[in-house]
N, C-alpha and C positions, 0 to 999 in steps of 0.2 A: 392525454387522458383526463385532463382537467384537474390534476393535482396542483396544490399551491406551489409556488416557486421555491419557497423555503424547504418544503418536504423534498422536492426534486433535488435541490442542491445538497441536502443532508445525505441523500442516497448517493449522489455523485461523489461526495467527499469520502464517505465511508466504504463504498464498495471496493475500491482497489486496495484499501488499507487493511480492512478487517474482514476476514472470512474464516470459515472452518479450517481450510487447509493451512492458512497462516498460523492459526491458533495451535494446531497440532504440531507444525514444524517449530514454532517458537517454544512450545512446551518441551519438545525433545532436545532442543539445543540450550535454551536459557532457563528452563524450569517453569513450573506452573505459575508461580507467583508473578514472575516477570511477564509471562505471556498474558495473564489475566489483566495486569496493569496496562500493558500495551493495548489490549482490546478495549478496555474501559476508557482509556485516554483517547483512543481513536474515535470511539463513539461520542465522547464528550465534545471533541473537536467538530465532528460532523453535526451534532445537534446545535452547538453554538454557531457554527458557520451558517447553517440553514436558517437559524433564528435571526441572525444579523441580516441576512439577505431578505428575509421576509419583512423585518421591521423597516428596512430601507425602501420598501415598495418598489422593487426593481422590475416589476412586470412590464413596464413600458419599454424596457431595453431588450426584451426578448424579440427575436426576429419576427417580422410581420407574418411570414408564411406559417410559423408555428402557432401564433395567436389566432389565425384565421382557419386553422385546420379543424375540420369537424371530427368528431369521435368516430372511430371505426369499430364496428362490431363484426367479429370473425367467428364463424361457427367452428368449434373445436372438434376435431375428429376423435373417434373412439380409439384409444390406445390399447394395444395388446401388452402382455407381460414382456414380450420380446422388445417391443417399441420402448417400453418404460426403462429397460436396461440401458438403452442408448449407447450401445457399443461403438457405433460410428461417431457419436458426439464425443465420447471419451477419447477415442483414438485421435480425433481432430484436435481436441483440446490439448492432449499430450503433445502432438506435433507442434502446436503453437507455443506451448510453454517450455518445452524441453530445451530449445536453443538458449532461452534466457537463463535457465538453470545452469547450463554449461558455461555461459558467459560469466555468470555470478561466481561459479566455482573457480573459473579461470582467474578472475580478478582476485578472489579470495586467496588463491594459491600464490599469485604474484605478491600480494600484501604479506602473506604468511612467510614466504621463502626469500623475498628479495628486499623488502623495505625494512630498514633497521627499526627495531623496537623503540629506540630513543627518538626517532623522528615521529612515530605515531604518538608517543607519550607527550612530546613537545607540542604537537599540533592539536591533538584530541584528548590529552590527559587532563588531570585535575589542576595542573599548574597554569593552564591557559583559560582565563575567564571567558574568552570568546570562542571556545571550542564548539559549543552548541550552535552558535550563530554561523560559524564557518562550515560546520557539517551540513546545516540546512541550506546554506548558499551553494555548496557544492552539489548537494543532493537534488535540489529542485530541477535544474535543467537536465538531469540524467534520465528521469522517468523510466522505471523498470517495474516489472511484476515483483510482488513480495517474495516469490520463490527464488528469483534471481538475486534479491537483496540479502536474504538471510545468510548465504555463505560469506558474503563480504562482511556482514556484521559480525559473524563468528570469528573471522580472521582479525578484524579490528579489535575485538574484545581480547583475543589471545595476545595481541601485541600491546595491550595496556590502555586502550581508549576507554573513556568513562562510559558506563552503561547508558546513562541518560543521553549522552551525546550520540551514541550509536542508535538508540531508539528514535531520537529526533531525525537523524540521517535517514533511517528507514522510512519514517513517515513522510519526509520530504521527497524521497525518491518515488514512493508509490503514489503519492497524492499530487 
């Protein structure tokens, strides 16, 4: 569409990490202050990441077929009220997201019921100066939707993991 590479990457960084659904869920579990801090930090990371990519002039590393693509103008159809409700899209999105929520709840249940609190505190608690780094390293290869990550985060918090470590883990998993 002709957008600068930095803007594109800011979107790619922020879109899986920060959205209205995650804000609402984060507020319901961790409270408004933590949810707002998470969103603000997520947006700052996205802007900084996009700015760095823009300043590095990485346009030459974009695949040739993308750079040579011409813009596409598509006529948009007139939508009815029924079309705008998008029930089929809601159902489709629910079907896609629901398994991840179940997996997240399952992992959260395992953490909550079977992993001793002392283990979580030793690895992700305030006594481990490398807890945040460890949480990020574990979270990066996992990649999951924010909705599947929140139950895991809630279970870790209940077991004594530090809040900053948990939020770092969530950001690493979703981004």
